[in-house]
C-alpha positions in Angstrom: 0.2 0.1 0.0 1.2 3.6 -0.9 2.0 6.1 1.6 1.1 9.7 1.5 1.0 13.0 3.6 -1.2 15.9 3.3 0.0 19.2 4.6 -2.3 22.2 4.9 -1.1 25.6 6.0 -2.7 29.1 6.1 -1.5 32.1 4.2 -2.5 35.7 5.1 -3.3 36.5 1.4 -6.3 36.5 -0.8 -6.5 33.3 -3.0 -5.4 34.9 -6.4 -2.4 36.8 -4.9 -1.4 33.5 -2.9 -1.4 31.7 -6.2 0.7 34.2 -8.1 3.1 34.5 -5.1 3.5 30.6 -5.3 4.5 30.6 -8.9 7.3 32.9 -8.0 8.6 31.1 -5.2 11.4 28.7 -6.8 14.1 31.5 -7.4 13.4 33.0 -3.8 14.0 29.5 -2.2 16.7 28.3 -4.8 19.1 30.9 -5.6 20.2 29.2 -8.8 16.6 28.5 -10.2 16.2 29.2 -13.7 13.0 28.6 -15.8 13.1 27.2 -19.6 10.8 28.0 -22.4 8.6 24.8 -21.5 8.2 26.0 -18.0 10.4 23.8 -16.0 12.5 25.3 -13.3 16.0 23.8 -12.8 18.1 24.1 -9.7 20.4 22.5 -7.1 18.3 21.0 -4.4 19.2 18.9 -1.3 19.3 15.8 -3.7 21.2 17.0 -6.4 20.3 18.4 -9.9 16.5 19.0 -9.4 13.7 20.3 -11.8 9.8 21.4 -11.0 7.0 22.2 -13.5 3.7 23.7 -12.3 0.6 22.6 -14.1 -1.6 25.4 -12.9 -5.1 26.4 -13.4 -5.7 29.7 -11.5 -9.5 29.8 -11.7 -9.7 26.5 -9.9 -6.8 26.9 -7.5 -4.6 24.2 -9.1 -1.1 24.3 -8.6 -0.2 20.6 -9.3 3.3 20.1 -10.0 6.2 17.6 -11.0 9.3 17.5 -9.1 12.4 15.4 -10.1 15.6 15.1 -8.4 18.4 12.6 -8.5 16.8 10.2 -6.2 13.1 10.4 -6.9 10.2 11.8 -9.2 7.0 13.2 -7.4 3.7 14.0 -8.9 2.3 16.6 -6.4 -1.4 17.5 -6.3 -1.5 21.1 -4.7 -4.5 23.4 -4.4 -5.1 27.0 -3.1 -8.4 27.3 -1.5 -10.3 30.5 -0.5 -11.0 31.0 3.0 -12.5 34.6 3.2 -9.5 37.1 3.4 -6.8 34.3 3.7 -6.1 31.0 1.6 -5.4 27.5 2.7 -2.6 25.8 0.7 -3.2 22.0 0.6 -0.3 19.8 -0.7 -0.5 15.8 -0.9 2.7 14.0 -1.1 2.6 10.4 -2.2 5.8 8.5 -1.7 7.5 7.6 -4.9 8.4 3.9 -5.4 12.1 4.5 -5.6 12.5 5.8 -2.0 12.4 3.6 1.2 9.8 4.5 4.1 12.7 6.0 6.0 13.8 8.2 3.2 10.1 9.5 2.8 9.8 10.3 6.7 12.9 12.4 6.2 11.6 14.2 3.3 8.5 15.0 5.0 10.5 16.5 7.9 12.6 18.4 5.5 9.5 19.7 3.6 7.7 20.8 6.6 10.6 23.2 7.3 10.6 24.2 3.5 6.8 24.8 3.5 7.3 27.2 6.6 9.9 29.1 4.5 7.5 29.3 1.6 4.6 30.4 3.6 6.9 33.4 5.0 7.8 34.2 1.3 4.1 34.1 0.2 3.2 36.5 2.9 6.0 38.9 2.4 5.2 39.5 -1.4 3.6 43.0 -1.9 
């Protein structure tokens, strides 16, 4: 049976603004991040050469993305949901077959810290 973890956090921004800010996060979190003409961000991540591509639909709050590094490949469902003047960001992480349960647990701990940083960046955007 597959493992997954869903992480939710509140962003002190209206949904459209939060959505736009998330799309601009990669170069703010990974200084060497560059985007190519097909929409793939490439950068050096904690597990070597990495790339990320959003498959977004702003009107539906969809920010699904693919993340690939030297150890694994992830298809990540992500939503930005309106909650009045704030937004809820919901991310589900399904364990890729190529990593162990222990590696997945370690990644979840690392991602928890990364999502805190991401939240701060999103909220600081003008």
